[in-house]
A tleap script that builds the chain and sets N, CA, C and O, in Angstrom:
source leaprc.protein.ff14SB
mol = sequence {
  NMET THR ASP GLU THR ASP PRO LYS ARG ILE
  THR LEU ASP GLY GLN LEU VAL LYS TYR TRP
  GLU ARG GLU ALA ALA ARG LEU ASP ASP LEU
  ALA SER ARG ALA MET PHE LYS TRP ALA SER
  ARG GLY TYR ALA ARG LYS ALA ASP ARG ALA
  ARG SER LEU ALA LYS ALA GLY ARG VAL ARG
  GLU ALA ALA ARG GLY ARG GLY PRO ASP SER
  ASP PRO ASP GLN CVAL
}
set mol.1.N position { 129.726 35.326 109.287 }
set mol.1.CA position { 128.515 35.860 109.906 }
set mol.1.C position { 127.299 35.108 109.348 }
set mol.1.O position { 127.164 34.972 108.132 }
set mol.2.N position { 126.446 34.638 110.194 }
set mol.2.CA position { 125.274 33.883 109.741 }
set mol.2.C position { 124.095 34.852 109.721 }
set mol.2.O position { 124.120 35.922 110.328 }
set mol.3.N position { 123.075 34.431 109.003 }
set mol.3.CA position { 121.863 35.227 108.881 }
set mol.3.C position { 120.730 34.633 109.723 }
set mol.3.O position { 119.555 34.922 109.497 }
set mol.4.N position { 121.104 33.807 110.687 }
set mol.4.CA position { 120.074 33.174 111.530 }
set mol.4.C position { 119.685 34.111 112.679 }
set mol.4.O position { 120.549 34.686 113.341 }
set mol.5.N position { 118.431 34.251 112.896 }
set mol.5.CA position { 117.935 35.081 113.975 }
set mol.5.C position { 116.920 34.308 114.787 }
set mol.5.O position { 116.386 33.294 114.338 }
set mol.6.N position { 116.668 34.785 115.956 }
set mol.6.CA position { 115.598 34.171 116.786 }
set mol.6.C position { 114.279 34.329 116.051 }
set mol.6.O position { 113.913 35.440 115.669 }
set mol.7.N position { 113.553 33.221 115.847 }
set mol.7.CA position { 112.349 33.300 115.038 }
set mol.7.C position { 111.260 34.152 115.697 }
set mol.7.O position { 110.314 34.549 115.015 }
set mol.8.N position { 111.355 34.434 116.950 }
set mol.8.CA position { 110.303 35.237 117.593 }
set mol.8.C position { 110.613 36.741 117.489 }
set mol.8.O position { 109.742 37.568 117.761 }
set mol.9.N position { 111.854 37.102 117.095 }
set mol.9.CA position { 112.190 38.501 116.936 }
set mol.9.C position { 111.790 38.978 115.568 }
set mol.9.O position { 111.876 38.253 114.577 }
set mol.10.N position { 111.350 40.218 115.539 }
set mol.10.CA position { 110.986 40.822 114.258 }
set mol.10.C position { 112.253 41.485 113.689 }
set mol.10.O position { 112.901 42.299 114.347 }
set mol.11.N position { 112.576 41.110 112.456 }
set mol.11.CA position { 113.781 41.651 111.824 }
set mol.11.C position { 113.472 43.045 111.277 }
set mol.11.O position { 112.312 43.448 111.200 }
set mol.12.N position { 114.522 43.773 110.899 }
set mol.12.CA position { 114.362 45.068 110.276 }
set mol.12.C position { 113.552 44.962 108.994 }
set mol.12.O position { 112.714 45.816 108.707 }
set mol.13.N position { 113.811 43.889 108.209 }
set mol.13.CA position { 113.042 43.711 106.961 }
set mol.13.C position { 111.535 43.537 107.301 }
set mol.13.O position { 110.665 44.054 106.600 }
set mol.14.N position { 111.268 42.810 108.372 }
set mol.14.CA position { 109.864 42.605 108.757 }
set mol.14.C position { 109.221 43.927 109.147 }
set mol.14.O position { 108.066 44.180 108.803 }
set mol.15.N position { 109.955 44.772 109.861 }
set mol.15.CA position { 109.435 46.086 110.222 }
set mol.15.C position { 109.224 46.946 108.991 }
set mol.15.O position { 108.229 47.664 108.891 }
set mol.16.N position { 110.193 46.872 108.022 }
set mol.16.CA position { 110.069 47.667 106.851 }
set mol.16.C position { 108.904 47.270 105.947 }
set mol.16.O position { 108.280 48.105 105.292 }
set mol.17.N position { 108.634 45.956 105.935 }
set mol.17.CA position { 107.516 45.484 105.144 }
set mol.17.C position { 106.208 46.177 105.688 }
set mol.17.O position { 105.434 46.719 104.898 }
set mol.18.N position { 105.980 46.154 106.977 }
set mol.18.CA position { 104.832 46.750 107.586 }
set mol.18.C position { 104.808 48.251 107.309 }
set mol.18.O position { 103.753 48.797 106.987 }
set mol.19.N position { 105.952 48.927 107.427 }
set mol.19.CA position { 106.020 50.388 107.177 }
set mol.19.C position { 105.629 50.675 105.774 }
set mol.19.O position { 104.776 51.531 105.540 }
set mol.20.N position { 106.230 49.978 104.795 }
set mol.20.CA position { 105.956 50.321 103.402 }
set mol.20.C position { 104.535 50.009 102.987 }
set mol.20.O position { 103.978 50.683 102.120 }
set mol.21.N position { 103.919 48.958 103.618 }
set mol.21.CA position { 102.537 48.663 103.318 }
set mol.21.C position { 101.620 49.791 103.865 }
set mol.21.O position { 100.658 50.194 103.212 }
set mol.22.N position { 101.944 50.281 105.070 }
set mol.22.CA position { 101.152 51.405 105.625 }
set mol.22.C position { 101.343 52.686 104.778 }
set mol.22.O position { 100.397 53.431 104.522 }
set mol.23.N position { 102.576 52.906 104.365 }
set mol.23.CA position { 102.866 54.078 103.550 }
set mol.23.C position { 102.126 54.009 102.236 }
set mol.23.O position { 101.588 55.016 101.776 }
set mol.24.N position { 102.088 52.844 101.622 }
set mol.24.CA position { 101.357 52.658 100.342 }
set mol.24.C position { 99.863 52.982 100.533 }
set mol.24.O position { 99.250 53.664 99.711 }
set mol.25.N position { 99.310 52.485 101.615 }
set mol.25.CA position { 97.890 52.735 101.885 }
set mol.25.C position { 97.661 54.221 102.115 }
set mol.25.O position { 96.660 54.768 101.652 }
set mol.26.N position { 98.560 54.875 102.816 }
set mol.26.CA position { 98.418 56.317 103.053 }
set mol.26.C position { 98.500 57.096 101.759 }
set mol.26.O position { 97.712 58.016 101.537 }
set mol.27.N position { 99.441 56.742 100.904 }
set mol.27.CA position { 99.601 57.423 99.629 }
set mol.27.C position { 98.419 57.136 98.660 }
set mol.27.O position { 98.025 58.001 97.877 }
set mol.28.N position { 97.880 55.934 98.733 }
set mol.28.CA position { 96.680 55.645 97.946 }
set mol.28.C position { 95.510 56.540 98.395 }
set mol.28.O position { 94.745 57.032 97.565 }
set mol.29.N position { 95.386 56.736 99.664 }
set mol.29.CA position { 94.338 57.574 100.193 }
set mol.29.C position { 94.547 59.025 99.714 }
set mol.29.O position { 93.596 59.680 99.286 }
set mol.30.N position { 95.779 59.516 99.786 }
set mol.30.CA position { 96.052 60.858 99.319 }
set mol.30.C position { 95.776 60.987 97.838 }
set mol.30.O position { 95.243 61.999 97.382 }
set mol.31.N position { 96.143 59.955 97.082 }
set mol.31.CA position { 95.885 59.996 95.638 }
set mol.31.C position { 94.382 60.078 95.337 }
set mol.31.O position { 93.956 60.768 94.411 }
set mol.32.N position { 93.604 59.370 96.129 }
set mol.32.CA position { 92.160 59.362 95.868 }
set mol.32.C position { 91.523 60.692 96.229 }
set mol.32.O position { 90.472 61.042 95.694 }
set mol.33.N position { 92.162 61.450 97.151 }
set mol.33.CA position { 91.583 62.725 97.592 }
set mol.33.C position { 92.209 63.916 96.966 }
set mol.33.O position { 91.799 65.042 97.248 }
set mol.34.N position { 93.205 63.721 96.109 }
set mol.34.CA position { 93.908 64.841 95.522 }
set mol.34.C position { 93.001 65.646 94.581 }
set mol.34.O position { 92.184 65.098 93.840 }
set mol.35.N position { 93.181 66.952 94.645 }
set mol.35.CA position { 92.353 67.856 93.838 }
set mol.35.C position { 92.816 67.860 92.387 }
set mol.35.O position { 91.987 67.962 91.483 }
set mol.36.N position { 94.081 67.757 92.150 }
set mol.36.CA position { 94.634 67.832 90.793 }
set mol.36.C position { 95.131 66.462 90.332 }
set mol.36.O position { 95.692 65.702 91.121 }
set mol.37.N position { 94.926 66.156 89.071 }
set mol.37.CA position { 95.339 64.864 88.531 }
set mol.37.C position { 96.863 64.662 88.629 }
set mol.37.O position { 97.328 63.556 88.907 }
set mol.38.N position { 97.636 65.738 88.399 }
set mol.38.CA position { 99.078 65.571 88.471 }
set mol.38.C position { 99.509 65.162 89.861 }
set mol.38.O position { 100.434 64.364 90.012 }
set mol.39.N position { 98.858 65.694 90.877 }
set mol.39.CA position { 99.177 65.350 92.233 }
set mol.39.C position { 98.777 63.919 92.514 }
set mol.39.O position { 99.521 63.186 93.166 }
set mol.40.N position { 97.616 63.507 92.036 }
set mol.40.CA position { 97.141 62.152 92.178 }
set mol.40.C position { 98.092 61.151 91.532 }
set mol.40.O position { 98.377 60.103 92.112 }
set mol.41.N position { 98.583 61.463 90.342 }
set mol.41.CA position { 99.565 60.554 89.688 }
set mol.41.C position { 100.855 60.448 90.509 }
set mol.41.O position { 101.430 59.367 90.638 }
set mol.42.N position { 101.296 61.562 91.051 }
set mol.42.CA position { 102.516 61.536 91.874 }
set mol.42.C position { 102.340 60.673 93.084 }
set mol.42.O position { 103.226 59.882 93.409 }
set mol.43.N position { 101.214 60.796 93.771 }
set mol.43.CA position { 100.989 59.940 94.946 }
set mol.43.C position { 100.882 58.475 94.527 }
set mol.43.O position { 101.374 57.580 95.215 }
set mol.44.N position { 100.244 58.252 93.409 }
set mol.44.CA position { 100.091 56.843 92.935 }
set mol.44.C position { 101.441 56.227 92.625 }
set mol.44.O position { 101.684 55.067 92.961 }
set mol.45.N position { 102.348 57.005 91.970 }
set mol.45.CA position { 103.691 56.530 91.681 }
set mol.45.C position { 104.454 56.208 92.992 }
set mol.45.O position { 105.146 55.194 93.082 }
set mol.46.N position { 104.312 57.086 93.994 }
set mol.46.CA position { 104.969 56.864 95.275 }
set mol.46.C position { 104.399 55.620 95.954 }
set mol.46.O position { 105.136 54.859 96.579 }
set mol.47.N position { 103.094 55.416 95.832 }
set mol.47.CA position { 102.459 54.227 96.417 }
set mol.47.C position { 102.979 52.959 95.727 }
set mol.47.O position { 103.248 51.961 96.396 }
set mol.48.N position { 103.119 52.990 94.419 }
set mol.48.CA position { 103.648 51.830 93.695 }
set mol.48.C position { 105.078 51.511 94.153 }
set mol.48.O position { 105.444 50.349 94.332 }
set mol.49.N position { 105.877 52.576 94.340 }
set mol.49.CA position { 107.253 52.338 94.817 }
set mol.49.C position { 107.253 51.805 96.221 }
set mol.49.O position { 108.096 50.966 96.540 }
set mol.50.N position { 106.351 52.243 97.087 }
set mol.50.CA position { 106.259 51.725 98.446 }
set mol.50.C position { 105.893 50.213 98.418 }
set mol.50.O position { 106.434 49.410 99.179 }
set mol.51.N position { 104.957 49.865 97.513 }
set mol.51.CA position { 104.542 48.455 97.387 }
set mol.51.C position { 105.731 47.609 96.923 }
set mol.51.O position { 105.923 46.493 97.405 }
set mol.52.N position { 106.523 48.134 95.995 }
set mol.52.CA position { 107.681 47.363 95.496 }
set mol.52.C position { 108.737 47.163 96.581 }
set mol.52.O position { 109.389 46.121 96.662 }
set mol.53.N position { 108.883 48.199 97.412 }
set mol.53.CA position { 109.861 48.084 98.552 }
set mol.53.C position { 109.361 47.059 99.576 }
set mol.53.O position { 110.143 46.301 100.149 }
set mol.54.N position { 108.048 47.054 99.791 }
set mol.54.CA position { 107.499 46.054 100.701 }
set mol.54.C position { 107.641 44.650 100.138 }
set mol.54.O position { 107.891 43.710 100.892 }
set mol.55.N position { 107.486 44.484 98.817 }
set mol.55.CA position { 107.645 43.223 98.186 }
set mol.55.C position { 109.099 42.746 98.336 }
set mol.55.O position { 109.335 41.571 98.619 }
set mol.56.N position { 110.056 43.634 98.151 }
set mol.56.CA position { 111.474 43.269 98.293 }
set mol.56.C position { 111.756 42.801 99.722 }
set mol.56.O position { 112.506 41.847 99.929 }
set mol.57.N position { 111.166 43.463 100.689 }
set mol.57.CA position { 111.364 43.054 102.097 }
set mol.57.C position { 110.752 41.696 102.337 }
set mol.57.O position { 111.332 40.881 103.054 }
set mol.58.N position { 109.582 41.425 101.751 }
set mol.58.CA position { 108.956 40.138 101.912 }
set mol.58.C position { 109.808 39.007 101.296 }
set mol.58.O position { 109.869 37.898 101.827 }
set mol.59.N position { 110.456 39.318 100.175 }
set mol.59.CA position { 111.330 38.334 99.529 }
set mol.59.C position { 112.524 38.023 100.414 }
set mol.59.O position { 112.918 36.864 100.545 }
set mol.60.N position { 113.106 39.057 101.027 }
set mol.60.CA position { 114.248 38.849 101.936 }
set mol.60.C position { 113.799 38.074 103.164 }
set mol.60.O position { 114.553 37.239 103.665 }
set mol.61.N position { 112.606 38.323 103.658 }
set mol.61.CA position { 112.093 37.578 104.828 }
set mol.61.C position { 111.854 36.130 104.443 }
set mol.61.O position { 112.145 35.228 105.229 }
set mol.62.N position { 111.325 35.887 103.237 }
set mol.62.CA position { 111.077 34.507 102.787 }
set mol.62.C position { 112.417 33.770 102.618 }
set mol.62.O position { 112.499 32.573 102.894 }
set mol.63.N position { 113.471 34.477 102.165 }
set mol.63.CA position { 114.783 33.861 101.987 }
set mol.63.C position { 115.311 33.399 103.356 }
set mol.63.O position { 116.069 32.433 103.433 }
set mol.64.N position { 114.915 34.083 104.420 }
set mol.64.CA position { 115.357 33.657 105.758 }
set mol.64.C position { 114.413 32.573 106.321 }
set mol.64.O position { 114.651 32.021 107.395 }
set mol.65.N position { 113.358 32.292 105.579 }
set mol.65.CA position { 112.393 31.302 106.087 }
set mol.65.C position { 111.457 31.920 107.092 }
set mol.65.O position { 110.951 31.231 107.977 }
set mol.66.N position { 111.211 33.253 106.964 }
set mol.66.CA position { 110.383 33.970 107.937 }
set mol.66.C position { 109.204 34.646 107.277 }
set mol.66.O position { 108.780 35.720 107.705 }
set mol.67.N position { 108.677 34.035 106.253 }
set mol.67.CA position { 107.556 34.614 105.558 }
set mol.67.C position { 106.265 34.574 106.359 }
set mol.67.O position { 106.256 34.050 107.473 }
set mol.68.N position { 105.198 35.101 105.836 }
set mol.68.CA position { 103.942 35.127 106.597 }
set mol.68.C position { 103.340 33.736 106.805 }
set mol.68.O position { 102.521 33.546 107.704 }
set mol.69.N position { 103.747 32.748 105.968 }
set mol.69.CA position { 103.196 31.426 106.127 }
set mol.69.C position { 104.120 30.524 106.935 }
set mol.69.O position { 103.777 29.366 107.175 }
set mol.70.N position { 105.262 31.007 107.357 }
set mol.70.CA position { 106.183 30.182 108.154 }
set mol.70.C position { 105.754 30.252 109.625 }
set mol.70.O position { 105.326 31.288 110.133 }
set mol.71.N position { 105.890 29.119 110.264 }
set mol.71.CA position { 105.549 29.027 111.696 }
set mol.71.C position { 106.836 29.159 112.529 }
set mol.71.O position { 107.723 28.314 112.416 }
set mol.72.N position { 106.950 30.194 113.354 }
set mol.72.CA position { 108.149 30.403 114.090 }
set mol.72.C position { 108.433 29.302 115.153 }
set mol.72.O position { 109.561 29.208 115.637 }
set mol.73.N position { 107.456 28.496 115.510 }
set mol.73.CA position { 107.674 27.437 116.457 }
set mol.73.C position { 108.307 26.196 115.828 }
set mol.73.O position { 108.789 25.314 116.540 }
set mol.74.N position { 108.306 26.129 114.516 }
set mol.74.CA position { 108.872 24.967 113.860 }
set mol.74.C position { 110.359 25.056 113.639 }
set mol.74.O position { 110.941 24.067 113.194 }
set mol.75.N position { 110.996 26.121 113.906 }
set mol.75.CA position { 112.441 26.299 113.650 }
set mol.75.C position { 113.294 25.636 114.631 }
set mol.75.O position { 114.519 25.707 114.532 }
savepdb mol mol.pdb
quit
């Protein structure tokens, strides 16, 4: 089984990168508006985890040659 995909198609990893980035932004917003410090720290930890999951997805995309700086028309 090969890992080659149509360069114009968005892979699951690509979709997950966008999802985790949006989730991190949402959690950062919740952390900034939290009334209690313990709740703010919890949201901040979840946002950090979301950012790390997005980073892992970007690494997998880059391994496929599909990073943000790659041009899909050059494949």
